[in-house]
C-alpha positions as a LaTeX table, in Angstrom:
\begin{tabular}{lrrr}
\hline
Residue & $x$ (\AA) & $y$ (\AA) & $z$ (\AA) \\
\hline
Met1 & 27.49 & 17.08 & $-78.10$ \\
Asn2 & 30.40 & 15.10 & $-79.41$ \\
Asn3 & 30.71 & 11.38 & $-79.86$ \\
Arg4 & 33.40 & 9.57 & $-77.91$ \\
Thr5 & 35.58 & 6.52 & $-78.34$ \\
Thr6 & 36.46 & 4.32 & $-75.39$ \\
Gln7 & 39.18 & 1.70 & $-75.61$ \\
Lys8 & 39.86 & $-1.53$ & $-73.80$ \\
Ile9 & 42.30 & $-4.37$ & $-74.17$ \\
Val10 & 40.99 & $-7.91$ & $-74.46$ \\
Arg11 & 43.14 & $-11.03$ & $-74.07$ \\
Phe12 & 42.73 & $-14.31$ & $-75.91$ \\
Gln13 & 44.62 & $-17.34$ & $-74.59$ \\
Ser14 & 43.86 & $-19.37$ & $-77.74$ \\
Ala15 & 43.45 & $-18.64$ & $-81.43$ \\
Phe16 & 40.02 & $-17.21$ & $-82.20$ \\
Ser17 & 37.83 & $-16.29$ & $-85.10$ \\
Leu18 & 34.93 & $-13.92$ & $-85.51$ \\
Pro19 & 32.37 & $-13.65$ & $-88.33$ \\
Gly20 & 33.90 & $-11.77$ & $-91.24$ \\
Phe21 & 37.51 & $-12.70$ & $-90.39$ \\
Asp22 & 39.47 & $-14.28$ & $-93.24$ \\
Ala23 & 41.44 & $-16.52$ & $-90.87$ \\
Pro24 & 41.72 & $-17.30$ & $-87.16$ \\
Gln25 & 43.72 & $-14.75$ & $-85.17$ \\
Pro26 & 46.56 & $-15.81$ & $-82.89$ \\
Pro27 & 46.36 & $-15.60$ & $-79.11$ \\
Gly28 & 47.35 & $-12.29$ & $-77.57$ \\
Glu29 & 46.09 & $-8.93$ & $-76.43$ \\
Tyr30 & 43.95 & $-6.87$ & $-78.78$ \\
Leu31 & 42.83 & $-3.25$ & $-78.60$ \\
Val32 & 39.06 & $-2.76$ & $-78.97$ \\
Asp33 & 37.40 & 0.62 & $-79.66$ \\
His34 & 33.79 & 1.38 & $-78.79$ \\
Asp35 & 32.35 & 4.44 & $-80.56$ \\
Glu36 & 29.47 & 5.98 & $-78.59$ \\
Glu37 & 27.06 & 8.84 & $-79.05$ \\
Pro38 & 25.45 & 10.84 & $-76.26$ \\
Ile39 & 21.76 & 10.57 & $-75.47$ \\
Glu40 & 19.84 & 12.56 & $-72.92$ \\
Ile41 & 17.36 & 10.74 & $-70.72$ \\
Ala42 & 15.36 & 12.75 & $-68.18$ \\
Ser43 & 18.12 & 15.32 & $-67.77$ \\
His44 & 20.81 & 12.62 & $-67.45$ \\
Leu45 & 23.53 & 11.99 & $-69.96$ \\
Ala46 & 24.03 & 8.44 & $-71.17$ \\
Trp47 & 26.02 & 6.90 & $-73.99$ \\
Arg48 & 24.82 & 4.52 & $-76.70$ \\
Arg49 & 27.31 & 2.31 & $-78.49$ \\
Val50 & 27.16 & 2.85 & $-82.24$ \\
Ala51 & 30.18 & 0.86 & $-83.43$ \\
Thr52 & 32.83 & $-1.53$ & $-82.17$ \\
Phe53 & 36.21 & $-2.20$ & $-83.80$ \\
Ile54 & 39.08 & $-4.56$ & $-83.06$ \\
His55 & 42.63 & $-3.64$ & $-84.01$ \\
Leu56 & 44.53 & $-6.34$ & $-85.90$ \\
Pro57 & 47.10 & $-7.77$ & $-85.39$ \\
Ala58 & 47.60 & $-8.31$ & $-81.65$ \\
Ile59 & 49.33 & $-5.54$ & $-79.70$ \\
Ser60 & 52.59 & $-7.49$ & $-79.27$ \\
Thr61 & 52.85 & $-8.37$ & $-82.97$ \\
Val62 & 55.28 & $-6.28$ & $-84.98$ \\
Cys63 & 53.68 & $-5.73$ & $-88.35$ \\
Pro64 & 54.09 & $-2.99$ & $-90.98$ \\
Thr65 & 50.34 & $-2.73$ & $-91.44$ \\
Gln66 & 47.47 & $-2.67$ & $-89.00$ \\
Gln67 & 43.76 & $-2.49$ & $-89.50$ \\
Met68 & 40.61 & $-1.75$ & $-87.55$ \\
Val69 & 37.90 & $-4.29$ & $-88.25$ \\
Pro70 & 34.26 & $-3.64$ & $-87.33$ \\
Ile71 & 32.83 & $-6.37$ & $-85.11$ \\
Asp72 & 29.57 & $-7.16$ & $-83.38$ \\
Pro73 & 30.19 & $-6.78$ & $-79.62$ \\
Ala74 & 27.98 & $-9.81$ & $-78.93$ \\
Phe75 & 30.25 & $-12.01$ & $-81.09$ \\
Leu76 & 33.33 & $-10.60$ & $-79.34$ \\
Asp77 & 31.83 & $-11.34$ & $-75.93$ \\
Ala78 & 30.94 & $-14.88$ & $-77.02$ \\
Ala79 & 34.46 & $-15.48$ & $-78.36$ \\
Leu80 & 36.00 & $-14.21$ & $-75.10$ \\
Glu81 & 33.67 & $-16.43$ & $-73.06$ \\
Gln82 & 34.56 & $-19.46$ & $-75.20$ \\
Asp83 & 38.25 & $-18.65$ & $-74.79$ \\
Gln84 & 37.86 & $-18.54$ & $-71.00$ \\
Lys85 & 36.20 & $-21.97$ & $-71.03$ \\
Gln86 & 39.11 & $-23.43$ & $-73.00$ \\
Ser87 & 41.72 & $-22.08$ & $-70.57$ \\
\hline
\end{tabular}
């Protein structure tokens, strides 16, 4: 079976930083990719996340270059939770 990539958009109201980032990122909406591989469990198909990437810069930012940066989904979730508390 083939791997799949699911995408979602996350929104930060404030500047944020994640481990491995050179500098804080500005507020905005960011595209996040989750790469998953199929696993079969008792004749059911399930998906296991194998990688997560965030696209930089934010979606609304016009920039000649963009990059996909690997991130730990737990750190992303914690940053989003912290951002919600600040709002």
